[in-house]
Each structure stands twice: as C-alpha cells, then as structure tokens.
C-alpha positions in Angstrom: 43.8 61.7 -52.8 45.9 64.1 -50.8 48.8 66.2 -52.1 51.3 64.0 -50.1 49.8 60.9 -51.7 50.1 62.4 -55.2 53.7 63.3 -54.6 54.7 59.7 -53.6 52.6 57.9 -56.2 55.5 57.8 -58.7 57.7 56.1 -56.1 54.9 53.5 -55.6 54.8 52.9 -59.3 58.6 52.4 -59.4 58.5 49.9 -56.5 55.4 48.0 -57.7 57.4 44.8 -58.3 59.1 44.9 -54.9 57.3 43.1 -52.1 58.3 41.6 -48.8 59.3 38.0 -48.7 56.1 35.9 -48.0 58.1 33.4 -45.9 58.8 36.2 -43.4 55.1 36.6 -42.5 54.3 35.9 -38.9 52.0 33.1 -40.1 55.1 31.1 -40.9 57.0 31.7 -37.7 57.9 28.4 -36.1 57.3 29.9 -32.6 53.7 30.5 -33.5 52.9 27.1 -34.9 49.8 25.5 -33.4 47.8 22.3 -33.6 44.4 24.1 -33.4 42.4 26.4 -35.7 40.6 29.6 -34.8 38.0 31.4 -36.9 38.6 35.1 -37.1 36.1 37.5 -38.8 35.0 41.1 -38.9 31.7 42.8 -39.7 33.8 45.6 -41.3 35.1 43.4 -44.1 35.1 39.9 -45.4 38.2 37.7 -45.9 40.1 38.9 -49.0 38.0 42.0 -49.3 38.8 45.7 -49.0 39.3 47.1 -45.5 37.2 50.3 -45.2 39.1 53.6 -45.2 37.8 54.4 -41.7 40.2 51.7 -40.5 43.1 53.3 -42.3 46.1 54.8 -40.5 46.6 58.5 -39.8 47.1 60.5 -43.0 44.7 58.2 -44.9 41.9 57.7 -42.4 40.9 58.1 -38.8 42.9 55.0 -37.6 39.9 53.3 -35.9 40.5 49.6 -35.3 37.9 47.3 -36.8 35.7 45.1 -34.8 37.1 41.6 -34.7 35.3 38.4 -33.7 36.7 34.9 -33.1 35.6 31.4 -32.2 37.1 28.1 -31.5 39.2 29.1 -28.5 40.5 26.0 -26.6 39.2 25.8 -23.0 42.6 26.2 -21.5 43.3 29.6 -23.3 44.9 32.0 -20.8 45.7 34.9 -23.2 45.3 35.9 -26.8 48.0 37.3 -29.0 46.9 39.5 -31.9 49.4 40.6 -34.6 48.5 42.8 -37.6 50.9 42.9 -40.5 51.3 44.3 -44.0 52.9 41.6 -46.2 53.2 43.7 -49.4 55.5 46.5 -48.3 58.5 47.1 -50.6 60.9 45.9 -47.9 62.5 42.4 -47.1 60.1 41.8 -44.2 56.4 42.6 -43.6 55.7 45.6 -41.5 54.1 44.8 -38.1 51.2 47.2 -37.4 50.1 45.8 -34.0 51.2 43.4 -31.4 48.6 43.1 -28.6 48.0 40.6 -25.8 44.4 40.4 -24.8 43.0 39.4 -21.4 41.2 36.0 -21.2 37.8 37.7 -20.8 38.2 39.0 -24.4 37.0 35.5 -25.6 34.6 36.5 -28.4 36.2 39.6 -29.9 37.1 43.2 -29.6 34.8 46.2 -30.3 35.5 48.7 -33.1 38.0 51.3 -31.8 39.1 49.2 -28.8 42.7 48.6 -29.8 44.0 51.8 -28.3 46.9 52.4 -25.8 44.3 53.4 -23.2 42.5 50.0 -23.3 43.5 48.3 -20.0 42.3 44.9 -21.3 45.2 44.9 -23.8 49.0 44.8 -23.3 51.0 46.1 -26.2 54.5 45.2 -27.5 56.0 48.0 -29.6 55.6 47.2 -33.3 57.2 48.8 -36.3 58.8 52.2 -35.4 57.8 51.7 -31.8 54.0 51.8 -32.6 51.8 51.0 -29.7 48.1 50.3 -30.3 46.4 49.9 -33.6 48.0 51.4 -36.6 45.8 51.0 -39.6 46.6 50.4 -43.3 48.6 53.0 -45.1 49.7 51.4 -48.4 52.2 53.2 -50.5 50.2 55.1 -53.2 50.7 53.6 -56.6 52.2 50.4 -55.2 49.1 48.3 -55.8 47.0 46.2 -53.4 48.4 45.5 -50.0 47.3 42.5 -47.8 46.8 43.0 -44.1 46.8 39.9 -41.9 45.0 40.0 -38.6 46.6 36.9 -37.0 45.2 35.6 -33.7 46.9 33.1 -31.4 45.4 31.4 -28.3 48.1 30.9 -25.6 48.2 28.5 -22.7 50.0 31.0 -20.5 49.9 34.7 -19.6 53.0 36.5 -20.8 54.6 39.5 -19.1 55.5 41.7 -22.0 56.7 44.7 -20.1 60.0 45.8 -21.4 59.8 43.8 -24.6 60.6 45.7 -27.8 59.2 44.1 -30.9 58.3 40.8 -32.4 61.8 39.4 -32.3 61.9 39.6 -28.5 58.3 38.3 -28.1 58.6 35.1 -30.3 60.9 33.2 -28.0 58.5 33.8 -25.1 55.5 32.5 -27.1 57.3 29.3 -28.4 55.5 26.2 -27.2 52.6 28.0 -25.8 50.3 28.4 -28.9 47.2 26.2 -28.7 45.4 27.4 -31.8 45.6 30.1 -34.4 43.6 31.8 -37.1 43.8 34.7 -39.5 41.6 37.2 -41.3 43.3 38.9 -44.3 41.9 42.1 -45.9 43.2 44.4 -48.6 43.7 48.0 -49.2 45.0 50.0 -52.2 46.1 53.6 -52.4 
C-alpha cells in the first residue's frame, strides 16, 4: 500500500456505510432497456470475482483494460456501447469509468489494453471528470469492496458521439436503439 493510500484509509473507514444509490446504476436506465440478452466475460476475472490489480487505475496499477469477450449479438447490431461503472463510491451516483462505442467488426470482444484513446475502432464519450478511454478501478482505501460493472449494449444504429459530454447527453440518443444487453461485474478492494 502506498503512502497516499495509507493517508486516505481513515477517510474510507469513515465513509464505509456510504454507497451510491443502486437504482442510479446504468443497468437500470430506461434508455438502455432491451429485449435481448448478451453474455459478457473476461479471461482476466470471473463474474463476482476480484479484478486483477494490473487492470487498476493509475496510482494503484498500470491501467490496462482487461480483455472482454461477448456472445449473443443480434444480427442487425450496428454498434456496441460499453459502459464501465463503480457502483460503490461514497456519492449519490455511481462513477462512470468508461463510455465507448465500438465498431461493428468488434463482434467477439476486445483485446487486453485495447480501450485506449488511440484505438481507432472505438469512439469515446467523456466519462467522470472528462476521462476518455479506460480508467481502471481505484476504490477508496478502507472503504471496502467496490463492484465494477462492465455493461455492454448492442445498438441497431451507429451513433455520432462527437461533441457529447457524458452519459446524460448520450442516453437520449440511445433510447429505443438497444437490441440486447449484458454485464460482467467484478470487484476490487483497497
């Protein structure tokens, strides 16, 4: 544990009972409702299990996005939306770590480390604090286990996200275009 983590651990202990409101998770957003189901997995971690530290954010790890795999995409999928969120932050709403739209040829998954701003097969919408590209887990030390949802949505249209700033601006554009969805949730504790 780094000196910085040691210094903020008492704050994590004090806030241990404070968590974001579960109903504010993207998985409950009406705009993202879908009739179909996708399967999302990763060779890096199983559902409900610990996300390896190599996939942690800067200051905790090297911030390398995990390999993700999916199946069950409807035939008329035009684009994929991937949202990564931390639902256990001591705030009213979860923190969005990543919003990425993936090209249709990304039909079976993304390689480890591929969710970077330089990847031309992905289009990013700024997430929390303007983050672009993958921002790995960085749970507040002493706060307990945090759950990180990797939510995938198959869209029947290609969205132009240029100029969009955050999830609130994206959701109205996605409404009515989600064919199927799936999630993989991993944990991390500091």
